Structures are given as structure tokens and as C-alpha cells.
GULUM-137491 format. One record per residue: residue number from 1; x, y, z of N, C-alpha, C in turn. Coordinates in nm, 3 decimals, always signed. Atoms other than C-alpha are relative to their C-alpha. Layout:
N
   pos       nxx       nyy       nzz      caxx      cayy      cazz       cxx       cyy       czz
   NUM         X         Y         Z         X         Y         Z         X         Y         Z
...
***
This chain:
80
   pos       nxx       nyy       nzz      caxx      cayy      cazz       cxx       cyy       czz
     1    -0.104    +0.087    +0.053    +9.192   +11.552    +1.048    -0.066    -0.124    -0.061
     2    +0.062    +0.117    +0.066    +9.097   +11.279    +0.797    +0.047    -0.130    +0.064
     3    -0.039    +0.129    -0.058    +9.097   +10.915    +0.915    +0.114    -0.063    -0.078
     4    -0.110    +0.073    +0.063    +9.399   +10.696    +0.843    -0.058    -0.091    -0.109
     5    +0.050    +0.088    +0.107    +9.368   +10.490    +0.519    -0.044    -0.137    +0.052
     6    +0.037    +0.131    -0.053    +9.362   +10.164    +0.718    -0.131    +0.004    +0.075
     7    +0.125    -0.015    -0.076    +9.086   +10.288    +0.946    -0.119    +0.018    -0.094
     8    +0.106    -0.022    +0.098    +8.882   +10.402    +0.648    -0.038    -0.134    -0.066
     9    +0.027    +0.130    +0.062    +8.916   +10.057    +0.487    -0.077    -0.090    +0.096
    10    +0.070    +0.081    -0.100    +8.805    +9.889    +0.812    -0.147    +0.039    +0.003
    11    +0.138    -0.048    -0.003    +8.492   +10.105    +0.817    -0.074    -0.038    -0.128
    12    +0.065    +0.027    +0.128    +8.416   +10.063    +0.446    -0.030    -0.149    -0.018
    13    +0.018    +0.145    +0.017    +8.459    +9.684    +0.456    -0.079    -0.063    +0.114
    14    +0.073    +0.047    -0.118    +8.273    +9.654    +0.790    +0.072    -0.119    +0.065
    15    -0.082    +0.105    -0.060    +8.557    +9.447    +0.931    -0.041    -0.027    +0.143
    16    +0.031    +0.043    -0.136    +8.476    +9.249    +1.245    +0.109    -0.098    +0.042
    17    -0.105    +0.088    -0.050    +8.747    +9.085    +1.456    -0.058    -0.139    +0.027
    18    +0.040    +0.139    -0.023    +8.717    +8.704    +1.458    +0.092    -0.057    +0.106
    19    -0.078    +0.046    -0.113    +8.830    +8.569    +1.796    +0.091    -0.119    -0.027
    20    -0.085    +0.117    +0.025    +8.951    +8.221    +1.691    +0.114    +0.029    -0.098
    21    -0.104    -0.034    +0.097    +9.140    +8.363    +1.394    +0.108    +0.087    +0.064
    22    -0.097    -0.085    -0.070    +9.302    +8.630    +1.610    +0.087    -0.083    +0.094
    23    -0.075    +0.087    -0.091    +9.403    +8.362    +1.861    +0.108    -0.076    -0.075
    24    -0.101    +0.070    +0.079    +9.581    +8.169    +1.586    +0.113    +0.095    -0.038
    25    -0.101    -0.096    +0.042    +9.761    +8.482    +1.471    +0.090    +0.040    +0.116
    26    -0.079    -0.041    -0.116    +9.876    +8.567    +1.824    +0.053    -0.118    +0.079
    27    -0.043    +0.124    -0.066    +9.943    +8.204    +1.924    -0.047    -0.006    +0.145
    28    +0.057    +0.009    -0.134    +9.715    +8.230    +2.226    -0.138    -0.065    -0.009
    29    +0.128    +0.068    -0.002    +9.402    +8.048    +2.331    -0.060    +0.009    +0.139
    30    +0.068    +0.005    -0.128    +9.143    +8.036    +2.607    -0.028    -0.144    +0.041
    31    +0.020    +0.142    -0.031    +9.165    +7.656    +2.616    +0.116    -0.054    +0.083
    32    -0.100    +0.072    -0.078    +9.347    +7.439    +2.869    -0.030    -0.148    -0.021
    33    +0.020    +0.142    +0.024    +9.391    +7.074    +2.772    +0.035    -0.083    +0.122
    34    -0.025    +0.093    -0.110    +9.364    +6.802    +3.035    -0.009    -0.140    -0.059
    35    -0.007    +0.135    +0.053    +9.471    +6.454    +2.928    +0.006    -0.097    +0.116
    36    +0.007    +0.095    -0.111    +9.369    +6.175    +3.165    -0.002    -0.142    -0.054
    37    -0.002    +0.140    +0.040    +9.408    +5.799    +3.155    -0.142    -0.056    -0.013
    38    +0.136    +0.054    +0.000    +9.043    +5.725    +3.236    -0.093    +0.103    +0.064
    39    +0.090    -0.101    -0.055    +8.765    +5.983    +3.280    -0.090    -0.057    +0.110
    40    +0.082    +0.062    -0.104    +8.577    +5.733    +3.499    +0.074    -0.013    +0.133
    41    -0.080    +0.006    -0.122    +8.862    +5.731    +3.753    -0.033    +0.122    +0.086
    42    +0.034    -0.114    -0.086    +8.762    +5.947    +4.054    +0.109    +0.107    +0.006
    43    -0.109    -0.098    -0.001    +9.105    +6.112    +4.052    -0.010    +0.096    -0.118
    44    +0.014    -0.085    +0.119    +9.035    +6.243    +3.700    -0.099    +0.112    +0.026
    45    +0.099    -0.101    -0.033    +8.728    +6.426    +3.827    +0.055    +0.104    +0.097
    46    -0.061    -0.090    -0.098    +8.919    +6.574    +4.121    +0.100    +0.092    -0.070
    47    -0.100    -0.076    +0.073    +9.202    +6.684    +3.892    -0.067    +0.104    -0.091
    48    +0.069    -0.089    +0.092    +8.966    +6.835    +3.634    -0.067    +0.115    +0.076
    49    +0.064    -0.103    -0.081    +8.771    +7.022    +3.902    +0.101    +0.101    +0.052
    50    -0.105    -0.090    -0.050    +9.092    +7.164    +4.049    +0.053    +0.091    -0.110
    51    -0.050    -0.081    +0.112    +9.216    +7.281    +3.709    -0.103    +0.106    -0.037
    52    +0.104    -0.097    +0.033    +8.882    +7.448    +3.632    -0.008    +0.110    +0.105
    53    +0.003    -0.101    -0.106    +8.885    +7.624    +3.969    +0.115    +0.099    -0.015
    54    -0.119    -0.085    +0.013    +9.236    +7.757    +3.909    -0.001    +0.086    -0.125
    55    +0.001    -0.074    +0.126    +9.165    +7.872    +3.553    -0.123    +0.089    -0.015
    56    +0.117    -0.088    +0.006    +8.841    +8.054    +3.634    -0.117    -0.061    -0.072
    57    +0.109    +0.064    +0.071    +8.613    +7.800    +3.471    -0.110    -0.050    +0.092
    58    +0.098    +0.049    -0.096    +8.399    +7.752    +3.781    -0.109    +0.102    +0.031
    59    +0.110    -0.094    -0.018    +8.145    +8.031    +3.733    +0.043    +0.143    +0.027
    60    -0.046    -0.137    -0.018    +8.363    +8.339    +3.778    -0.034    +0.082    -0.123
    61    +0.026    -0.088    +0.115    +8.325    +8.639    +3.547    +0.079    -0.048    -0.121
    62    -0.059    +0.052    +0.123    +8.408    +8.561    +3.185    +0.138    +0.056    -0.031
    63    -0.129    -0.061    +0.031    +8.707    +8.798    +3.169    +0.114    -0.082    +0.060
    64    -0.116    +0.074    -0.047    +9.034    +8.606    +3.195    -0.027    -0.147    +0.025
    65    +0.040    +0.138    -0.026    +8.853    +8.274    +3.209    +0.054    -0.093    -0.108
    66    -0.047    +0.102    +0.093    +8.989    +7.959    +3.046    -0.099    -0.116    -0.002
    67    +0.088    +0.115    +0.015    +8.795    +7.658    +2.919    +0.084    -0.126    +0.003
    68    -0.071    +0.127    -0.010    +8.918    +7.315    +3.023    -0.061    -0.101    -0.096
    69    +0.043    +0.105    +0.093    +8.898    +7.046    +2.755    +0.063    -0.130    +0.048
    70    -0.049    +0.126    -0.055    +8.925    +6.693    +2.895    -0.002    -0.108    -0.107
    71    -0.010    +0.110    +0.096    +9.044    +6.404    +2.679    +0.045    -0.127    +0.075
    72    -0.030    +0.130    -0.059    +9.060    +6.036    +2.775    +0.094    -0.074    -0.095
    73    -0.095    +0.071    +0.086    +9.362    +5.842    +2.645    -0.049    -0.140    -0.036
    74    +0.050    +0.135    +0.024    +9.175    +5.514    +2.669    +0.105    -0.107    +0.029
    75    -0.109    +0.091    -0.029    +9.499    +5.356    +2.788    -0.037    -0.092    +0.117
    76    +0.018    +0.094    -0.108    +9.497    +5.051    +3.009    +0.125    +0.003    +0.085
    77    -0.120    -0.002    -0.085    +9.729    +5.082    +3.310    +0.073    -0.132    -0.002
    78    -0.078    +0.125    +0.000   +10.011    +4.831    +3.313    -0.022    -0.074    +0.130
    79    +0.024    +0.086    -0.117    +9.978    +4.540    +3.557    +0.130    -0.028    +0.073
    80    -0.128    +0.019    -0.072   +10.311    +4.597    +3.733    -0.024    -0.022    +0.144
***
């Protein structure tokens, strides 16, 4: 049975799946964003560590693992 036309084109063009592009097309990502007030605050480190542990970013096998991206707002807490 001859290959499907689409499969033949994939082979002829040597198509390779691009992960980031596929993620955009499927609206999924391996990133988890963590937004903290101050990265120097000890609570921020505890929170980040806990998120990484829960998302598999603490040394587990790569399958199903998420990458935590930490951002600092640079905000100054109010003096209430």
C-alpha cells in the first residue's frame, strides 16, 4: 500500500517537529510562572522550592516535568 500523500511530503521535506511551535499551536507549555514580591524574601524561596517539587522540577525524570520561571515584581510592600 503506498504511503499517504501527507506522509510522503513529510519524508520528502524532512519535516522535524519543533517543540515550542507545537506548544503554541496546542496552547500548552512546560512552564509554570511564579510571581513573587521579592526574591530575597525567605518565603519566596520556600514557595519556589515547593512549586518545583510539586511540578517535577526537582530532579525527577524529564517526562511530565515542568520548569518553574520565577519573576520578581520589585514592588515595595505598603507600610500599613
